[in-house]
C-alpha positions, 0 to 999 in steps of 0.5 A, a space after each residue: 742244153 742252154 744257149 749262152 747269148 750275149 753281145 758279140 759285135 755290139 759296141 766293139 767297132 769290130 775291134 778284134 780284142 773287143 770281139 775276143 773279150 765278148 766271146 770270153 765272157 760268154 765262154 766264162 758263163 758257159 763254164 760256170 753252167 757246165 760246172 753246175 751240171 748243164 750242157 752250155 753252148 754258144 753260137 760263136 763256138 760253132 759259127 766262128 770256125 765255120 766262118 774261118 773255113 768258109 773264108 770270111 774276111 771279117 764281121 759283116 762280110 757276106 759270109 758272116 751274114 750268111 752263117 753267123 746268126 743262122 748258126 745260132 738260130 739253128 742251134 737254139 732250136 735244139 736247146 732247152 733254154 737261153 741265158 742272156 748275158 751282157 749289154 745291148 745286142 740285137 742278135 742276142 735279143 733275137 735269140 731271146 725273142 725266138 726262144 720265147 716264141 718257141 716256149 723255151 725258158 729264158 734266163 737273164 741271171 745265172 742265179 735264176 738257172 735251175 739246178 741241172 737235172 730238174 
């Protein structure tokens, strides 16, 4: 299981279209990993529905702060590796640091991810 970590809010000014584009980039990468035989996941796939259910009014509100990164951190603890994509992102960089501290593999290019089943 590989966590795809990339920018969500960074550089978006919280513009909904830019946020959606960042999610799409992570999902496209996840699809490539899936088709290569891996089980890819994103923190956004779990956190965003929880935020909606909890009644979050948007990025940066108290519910966002309570749930968004903690969901990704808990998810990372279950993953075997992280694939860091995209540009600057404090949150994605935190996932990389956390993964390395736990001895997990970290990749910065999809081409570096080993074949599934290895």
